[in-house]
N, C-alpha and C positions, 0 to 999 in steps of 0.2 A: 324168684324168677321174674315175677311181675315187677318187682322193685327195680331189677336191672334194666328192664325194658323202658321203664319210665325215666330212669337216669339217662339212658342213651338218647331217648327222644328229646329230653331237656337240653342235652348238649348240642344236638343237630339243629335245633331251631335257630340259634344265632348265626350259624354257618350258612344255612340256607338263606337267611335274610341278607347276609353280607353279599352272597353271590347274586342274589336277586337285584340288589341296588347296583352292584357293579355292572351287571348285564344291561340294566336300564340306562345307566350313564353312558356305557359304550354305544348303545343303540342311538341315544340322542346325539352323541358326538359324530357318529357315522352319518346320521341324517343331515346334520348341519353342513358337513363337508360336502356331501353329494349335492345339497341344495345350492351352495355357493358356486360349485363348478357349473351347474346347469344355468345359473344366472349369468355367468360370464360368457357363456356361449350364445345365449339367446337374447340378451339385452341389446337394443340398438345403440349406436354411438350417440353421445350427447349432441344436440343441435348447436350450430354456430350462432352466436349472438351478435357477431359483427361481420362486416364484409371481408372476404379473404384478401389478404395483402398481395398487391401486385409486385412482381419482381422489379427492383430498381435498375435503371439504366445509367450508363456513364456518359451518354451523349444525348443531345437534343434532337428531336425528330426534325427532319428537313421539311420545309414547307413546299408544297407544290407551287409552281409558277402561277402567280395571280392570286394566291391564297395568303392569309395572314396567320402567323403563329401566335397563339395566346400568350400573353405576358404572365410571368409568375405572380401569384397573389402577394400583395404587399400590405394587406390589412385594409385596403380601399377597393372599391368596386373596380374591376378591370374595365378599361375604356372599350367601347364598341369600335369595330373597324371604321365606322363612319364618323366617329368622334375625332375631330382635328382641332389642334390648338392653333389659332390664327393670330399672329402678332399684329397684323394690320394689313391694309390693302397694299399691293405692290404698286409703286409709283411708276408712271410712264417715264420713258427715257428721252432725254434731249441731248443731242450732240451739236455743239456750237463750233463753227469753223470761221476763222477770221482770215480773210484774203489780204494780199498785197503787202505783207511784211517785206521789208527790203527798201521801200521808199521812206517809211516813217522813221523819225529820229529815235535813238535808243531810249530817251526819256519817256516817250509815249509807249514804247514797247514794254518798258519796266512797269509803267502804271497799269497797263492792261493785264500783264502777267501777274500782278498782285492779286487778281481775283482768285479766291480760294476754291475754284471749281475747275474740272478738266475742260480743256478745249483744244482745238487744233490750230496751229499757226501755219498757214499756207504761205510759203516764202518764195518770192520771185527770185530767179537766178540773176547774176551779173549786175546787181544793184549796189549802191553805195553801202547800204547797211545789211546786205544779205547775210554775211558771216556773223556779224555781231548780233543781229536779230535771232539767228538760229541758236547762238550761244546763250543768250538771255532766256529765250523760251524753253530751251532744253533744260537749262539750270533750274527753271521754275516748275519742271515736271510736265510741261505741255507736250502734246503730240506734234511732231514736226512733219510737214508735208511739202513737197515740191509743187509750187503753183506754176504749172507748165504753160509758157506763152504760146498761143496758137492763133492763127489768122482768123479775124472775124469777118462777117459779111460787111461790105461797105468799105473795106480797106482799099486805098489809103486815105479815106475821108477823115474829117476832124474827130478826134477822140477815138480813132480806130487803130492806133499803132500798138501792137502787142509787145513791143520791146525788142532789144537786140537778140539776134540769133533765135528768133521765134520759129516755130514749126509752121511753114508756109505751104499753101495748097500746091503750088507749082513745083515744089522740090521733088527730086527723084527719090525712090525708095531708099537708096543708100544714104543720101544726104539727110533725109528726114529721120532715119534711124540714128544717124550720127548726132544730130542735134538733140534728140531725146536723151541719148546716153550722156552727152556733155552737160545738159541741164541737171540730170540726176547727180552727177558728180559735184556740181557746184553748191549743192545744199546739204550740209552735213546732218546726220541723225534722221534723215527723212525716212518715214515709214510708209508713206502713201503719196499719191499724186492726184491733183485735180486740175482741171483746165482753166487757164486764164484767157478769157474771151473764147475764141475757137469755134464760133457759130458757122464758119465756112467749112470746117473740117469735121466736126463731130457728127454731121449727118452722112458722112462718106464712110461706108463699111470697109473698103479696101485700106484707106489711109489710117483709119482707127485700128485696124488689125495690126499694121506695122508698128504703130505707136504703142499699143497695148502689149504686144509681144516683147518689146524692150522693157516695159514696166514690169511685166511678169518676170523677166530674166533678172531684174534688180530686186525681186522678192518684195514688191510694194503692192499695197491695195490701191484701188482706184475709186475716186468719187467723181461722178458726173455732175458738174456744176449746173447743168441744164440751162446754159445760156441760149440754147436753141431748142424749140419744142420738137423739132424733127430729129433730134439727136439719137443716134444708135449706139453711142459709146457704152452705155451701161449694158445693153444687150450683148454687144461683142465681148465685153469683159466677162460676163457670165458664161458665154460660150467657150471662152478660153480658160475657164476655171480660175479666174482671178477674183479674189475677194473684192466685192464692189457694192456701191450704194449710190443713191441719188439725192440731190438737194430737193427739199420741199418748199422752203420759204427763203426769200431774200429779205434781210432786215432793213437795209438802209439805202434803197433806191432813192428815197426822199430822206434827207438828213434832218428834217424837223423831228423833235422828240415825239410829238403826238403821232406822227406817221410811223415812227419806229415802234412806239408802244403798241400801236394797232397791229403791226406785223408780228410783234412778239406774242401778243395775246392770241393771234391766229395760230402761231406755232404751238402754243400751249394747248389750244383746243384740238389741233391735229394730233398732238402727242396723246392726249386723253382718249381720242377716238380710235387711233390706230396702234397705240402702245409705244410709239417712238416717233421722233421727227429729227430731221437735220436742217438746221438753219444757218445760212451764210451771211456774214457781215463783212465790213472792211475796216482797216485800221485808220479810220478818220478820227480826229479829236471828238467830233460830235457823237460818233458811235461809242467810243470809249466812255464818254460821260454818260450816255444813255444806259450802257451796260452796268455801270456802277450803281444805277438805280433799279434796273430791271432784274438783275440776277438775284440780289437779296430778297426782292419781293416774291420770287419764284421758289424759294426754299420751302420744301414740304409739298409742293405741287408736282414737281418732276425730279428725277434723278439725273444729274449732269454726268454724261459719259463721254469717253473718247469716241471719235467717229469710227475708228476701226472696230469697235464693239457692235456697230450696227451694219457692218458689211455682211454679205452672204456669198 
């Protein structure tokens, strides 16, 4: 009896050991499972180690008026709004007008028009070389103007004849307007008008209104030659909304080269002080010769422009 009990106890010991190990392993596995579930619920999300990415846009932001939009990076430091690339100083502008084309022979006209700078050829109507002078100057790319003959103070004294069919003070409004229209038609390619003499008429507001209304109807600008200090021609042109300008310097009242050089230097000085200047000369042989020396010297000091560019 005792022997059977010992045999039974011997067989049960391995079984109990097996179940003990199994229960231990089951307990450990259950513990690990529950631990992992708890960690997933309680652990905070990992911290970002970089800046969150902004959404991309398919258009550039509009700059407010008066503000600057930053340029995209190109590997170099972006320029500040105050940083500007300046290629060089802006040169003052000089407009040269040569009066009295129509008298001079074509050879002298061609010689002057060979100058490689813009200038205006102011051409008298009804003269021997009016048409040919206009053709030569236009072909050389120069600006064509009608040099409108008008009565001067002191007419009919010596040197005071303005020429055939000039605009005279005593003319009626109808006749005065007709003479302006006729003169405009006699000079081809004209873009503007300036007065030839005219010191008797340019101070008269009524007569200048008649004249300038015809000039406006022809779509021309007006340059007041300022042959009379009391002239109102420029003011009336501005009131009528005609592009207009005024002469500042006469080049060749004295035909000596030294005198013309002095006037030219005065024009350059005014251009530098005021930003621009209009200078008038005449197609005299002495003036053409002087300009062949003075124009090349002035390169780099001023920009030569058409007189129409200085109207307002």
